[in-house]
C-alpha positions in Angstrom: 1.2 16.7 -13.0 3.9 17.3 -10.2 4.8 15.5 -7.2 3.6 16.8 -3.9 6.2 18.6 -1.9 5.7 17.1 1.4 8.3 14.7 2.3 5.5 12.1 2.9 5.2 11.8 -1.1 9.3 11.6 -1.6 8.5 8.0 -2.8 5.2 8.4 -4.1 4.0 6.5 -7.8 1.8 8.0 -10.1 -1.2 5.9 -10.9 -4.1 5.9 -12.9 -7.1 4.1 -10.9 -10.7 4.7 -10.8 -12.3 5.8 -7.8 -15.6 5.7 -7.0 -16.6 7.2 -3.6 -13.7 5.9 -1.8 -11.6 9.0 -1.8 -14.5 12.2 -1.8 -11.6 14.7 -1.7 -10.0 13.5 -4.7 -13.0 12.8 -6.7 -14.9 9.9 -8.4 -13.8 8.5 -11.9 -10.7 7.9 -13.6 -7.7 9.7 -11.9 -4.0 10.1 -12.0 -2.7 10.1 -8.4 0.3 10.1 -6.6 -0.1 7.1 -3.9 2.2 6.0 -0.9 1.3 2.6 0.5 1.9 2.5 4.1 1.3 -0.3 6.8 -2.4 0.8 7.5 -3.2 3.6 5.2 -2.4 4.7 1.6 -2.0 8.4 1.2 -3.4 9.8 -2.1 -2.9 13.2 -3.6 -3.8 14.7 -6.8 -2.9 18.3 -8.0 -5.2 20.1 -5.4 -6.3 17.7 -2.4 -4.8 15.0 -0.4 -6.7 12.1 1.6 -5.7 8.9 3.2 -7.5 5.5 2.7 -7.2 2.3 4.5 -5.2 -0.2 3.1 -8.1 -2.7 2.5 -9.9 -0.4 0.8 -7.0 0.4 -1.7 -6.4 -3.1 -2.5 -10.1 -3.7 -3.6 -9.6 -0.1 -5.8 -6.4 -1.7 -7.4 -7.5 -5.5 -7.4 -9.3 -5.4 -10.6 -7.1 -2.6 -12.4 -3.5 -5.2 -12.8 
């Protein structure tokens, strides 16, 4: 899965996460996403789509997956 070409994703990390309904553009279930954690938002991208989620929601997603 190639990294998005946008400058925003230059320092992105490829992560395996389980999404419920937090990022409907990305989808639900186990997903590999590129993530960039910012001050207020986390920017997510997969092969087809991109979406941002609030940092608090991202912390809930990754809390049990460490």
